[in-house]
N, C-alpha and C positions, 0 to 999 in steps of 0.2 A: 893635361893640366894636373899639377900636384895639388894636394889638399890644402896646403898653406896658401897658395895663390887663389884657389877657389874660395876659401873662407874670407880672404881679404876682399875679393871682388863681391862676394855675397853681402858682406857687411857694408859695402859701399853702395848697395842698391843696384848691382848689375843683374839684370834679369836673365842674361845668358848663363851667368853663374848659378842662378836659382834653378834654371832648367836643367843644367848639368847635375846639380846636387840632387834634384828629384830623380833623374835617371839613375844615379848611383844608388839611391835608396830603393827604387823600384826593382833594380836588378840584384840587390843584395850584395853589393861589392864590399870588400874588406874596409873601404873608407867610409861606408855608410854609417856605421856605429859612431865613428869619430866625428862625423858631421853633426849627428844628432846631439852628441855630448857637447860639442862646441857651441851649438846654437840654442840649446835648451834654456839657458838663463834668460833669453830674450822672449820666451813664449809665455802664454797665459793671459794675453791681452785681447785677442781677437774674439769676436762673437761667431761661434761655429754653428751653422744652420744646416741641418740635414733635410734633403728633399727626397721623399720616397713615395712609392705607390706602384700600382700594377702597370704592366706594359701598355702603352697606348694612352696613358693618362695625360700626355702633353707635358711631362716633367721638364724636358730640355727647353722647350719654348718658354715655359713658366720661369725657369731659372734665368733665362736670358732677360726676361722682363723684370724679374725681381732684382737682378744685378743692376739693371738700368735705373731702377727706382732708388737703390742705395747710392748710386753714383750721384743722383740729383740731390741727395742729402749730404753730399760731400764725403762719402765713405769710399775708401779703396776696397776693391773686391777681388778675392782669389776664388777660383772655381775648380773643383775636382770632380770630374765626371767619370764614373766607373761604368764600363761596358762589359757585358758578359763575354767570356772566352769560350770558343767552340770546344766541346769535349772531343770532337773528332779531328779537326785540323790544328787545334791549339791557337788559332788566330782570333782576332777581335777587330770589328769594323771601326771602332772608335769614331762613330759618326756624329757625336754630339756637336762638334764644331759646325756642322752644316746648319744646325738650327740656331746657332749663336753668333752668326756673322756680324750682326749689328753691334752687339756689345763688345765683341773681340776687337773692333776697331778703336775702342776707347783705351787710351794709355793707362787709365786707372784700373783696368781689369786685366787679370792674368788667368788664363784657363789651361788646365792640363787634363788630358784624358788618361785613364789608367785601365788596364785590363784586369778583370777579376781573377784570371789565371786559375779557375776552378775553385776559388775560395767561396764557401757558402756564407750567407749572412747579408748579401747585398752589396758588400764593399770588397776591396782587395786587402791582402795582408799588409801591403805597404801604405794603405790610406792614412793610418794614424800618424806615421812619421812624415808623410807628405804634408799633412795638415800642420804639423809642428814646424816644418820648414817655412810654410807660407805665413804662419803666425810670427815666427822669428824675423821674417823678412819685413814685417810691418803692415800687413794687410789688416784693415779694420774688421772686415766681414769675410768669412770663408764659407762658401756654399759647397756642400758635398751632395752630389746627385748620385743616388744608388742605381743599381741595375733594376729592371722591372721586378718589383717585390710582390710576394704573396703574403701568406700568414706567418711565415717563419723567418723571413729575411729582416730581422729586427736589430741587427748588430749596430746600425747607425745610432740607436738610442744611447749606446755607451760611448759614442764619439762626439755627438753634437750636444750643444747646450739647448738648442731649440730644434725640435723635429717637426717638420711639416709633412703631413700625410696628404697626398694628392689623389683624389678619387674623381670618377666621372659618372654621369648618369647613364642609364641604359646598359648596365653590366649584367643584366639578368636579375638574379637574387641579390639585391643591394645589401641586405642584412648579412648574407653569407660573405659578401665581399669585404665587409668592414669589421667582422667579428674577430675574436681571438687576438693574436699578437699585434696585428696591424692597427687595431683600435687602441690598445693600451699604450703604444709608443708615441702617439700623437700629442704634441703640445699645441699645435695649430692644425686645423683641417682646411684644405682647399678643395672645393668642388669645382673642378675645371671643366671647360666646354659647357658652361652653364647656359649657353644659348640653345642647348638641346632640350627636347621634351624630357620631362621627368626630373629635372634639376631640383625643383622645389621639394619633390618627394624624397630625393636622396638626402637633401639637407635635413629634412624633417626626421628621417630615420636615424641619421647620425646624431642629431640633437637628442632624440629620445633615448638612444643607447648611452650617450654621455650623461644625461640626466639620471639614468638608472645607476650609473657608476658613481655618481657624486651626491646621491641623496643624503641629506643630513649633514653635509660638510659645510663649514663656513667658508665663504669665498666672495670675491668682488668681481668675478669675471663672467658677466652675462651680457652678450652683445645684441643689439637690435637686428632683426632679420634683414632689414633693408640696407645694411652696411656693406653689402658685397658688390657683385658685378652690376654694371649698368647705372651706377650713380653718376648722373650728369652734372651740369653746372648748378642745378638746384639741389643736388643731393648733398650728402655729408662732405664738408670741407676737411682738409688735413687737420687731424686732431679732434674733429667734432665727434666722430664715432666713439672715441675714447671717453669723451665727456658724457656720452649718452649711456654708458655702461650701467647695467643693473646688477645687483647682487642676486643670489639665488633665493632671497626672501622677497624679492620684488622691489627693493628700495633703490634709490639712486646710488650711484657709485660713491665710494669714499671721496674721490677727488671732487665730484660735483657737490656732494652734501657739505663737505668741509670748505669748499671754495679754494682748494689748494692744489690745483692741477700742476702748478709749477714747483710744488714742494713734495717730492715723493715720500720722504721720511714722515712728514706730517700726515700725508694721505694714508700711509700704512698704519700709523698710530691710530687714526680715527677708525679705520676699518677693523683693526684688532680690538679696539674698545667696544665697537658695536657688536662684534661677534663674541664678546665675552672672554677674551684672552688678552693677557698682557704681552704676548709674544707674537709679533707679525709672522714669524715662521710657522705658526699654527694655521695660518690661512692657506687654503688650498687653491690650486690653479685649475679652473674649469676650462678646458680647451674651447676656443671659439671656432665657428664654422663660417667660412667666407666663400661666396661664389665668385668665380673668375672666368674670364674668357681670355686666355693668355694671348692668343693670336691677334686679338683686337686691343690688347692692353687694358681690358676692363676688369675692375676689381683688384688689380694688382697692388694699387696704392693702399687699399684697405688691408690687404694681406700683409704687406710690409709693416704697416702700423701694428698689426697684431703681433708680428715677430718682435718688433721693438718693445712693445708692451710686455711681452714675455721676458725679454732681457731685463727690463726695469723691475719686473716682479722678482726675478731671480736675485737681483742685487738688493732690493729692498728687504727681502725676507731672509737673507742669509743663505739662500740656496746656491748662489754663485760660488761661495767658498766651499760648500758641501760638494759641489760638482768637481772642484779641483781635487779634493781628497778622493772622491770616487774614481776620477781619471787616473790619479797616481797609483791607487791600489790596483786598478785594472791593468795598467801598464806593467807594474811589477809582476803580477800574476802571469801575464802573457809572456814576458821575457823569461821568468823563472821556468815556466812550463816548457817553453821552446828549448831552453838550454838543457834542462834535465832530460827531456826526451832525446835530444841529440846525443848527449853524453851516454845515456843508457844504451841507445841503439849502437853507438860506436863500440862500446865495451862488449856488449853481447855479441856483436858481429865479429869483432876481432878475436874473441875467445871461441868462436864457433858455436856458441849457444843458440844464436838466433836461427841458424839453418837447422841445427839439430832439433830444436823445439818446434820449429815450423813443420818439419817432417813428422814429428811425433803427434802434433795436433791434426795434421792432414790424414794420418793413418789411424786416428782415434785411439792411440795408445795412451794419450793424456788429453786433458781438456785445456782450453785457453787460459782459464783462471789459474790453474795449477802451474802452467808454464810461466805466466807472468809472476806468480809468487816466487818461483825458483829464480827468475832473473833478478827480482828485487832483493831476495835474500843474498844472492851471490855478489851482486855488483853495487848494492846500496846498503847492505847490512840490515834490511828490514824483513 
């Protein structure tokens, strides 16, 4: 299939064309850049949600349930699931489909597995462009599930608008599990498998660390502890948890105090006024913590509400536009870096400098920094 035909079918909503386009992007074919160029004007509309957390946290099952909840809200959903590539065989199991069989039968859901191909950071090199294709295709929500992440696999934060960190009780030293990078990237926290012993303790420790990180900041994002898993018929109804929000001063939420739950701009204005600022953008987001039992579909509705409220927060406070500028700058840096490195390596290699300097560094007649300086002076004029 030539690129003209593919683009025509893509813009007409042909999912086979979407699948072929993703394959071209993932494989880095010459047509991939042209695909991204042609579809880029149609991007920037989808809500991109990153789901990350340690191995065994139940991310794939949770993604399946979250996608089903978004479908009940009338949203179309694209899913990108990144699986680790073996450093020995180069293969990847791509087994997320096994845990998402129920959702994948829904015509409003499209799921694609990607191999990390040795790329660190929890996602693959092609993930960003794949998300762009799904955005251009018209999906309302795009969920990116990372590989099992530790404290350094935080690259999803630069790709997603809302990052959900999934943790589970019984991981040993819970504080050790949630400190450092994995704590800072979360916009929403989900404590999955909350039917296990120690779930309340895990929630408490996350809440304590989040409170330490947000002391003294003005914000409207404090949720009741019972808004998570296990809310039955008598528990919070859709939207009720949002109405029960408390700010960090212990007051009722801006929406409840102002009586303007259906008027986001007015709610933001009231919140900004109460916190002594004329700019809603000065209000911070304090990540909520929600208990879930994904296998039983418990707490998932509340988790999706938190995600939607974070999206509303981004739009109300001007963060949505800031993220667009952040993403544009990051993409430019990524492409410039990749091209400059490729050009420099090609020039140094064809001139014989790369092999000569490699040998010199190996036998210690020069050091790596001096070798790099020589390459830059000769081929970049620096």
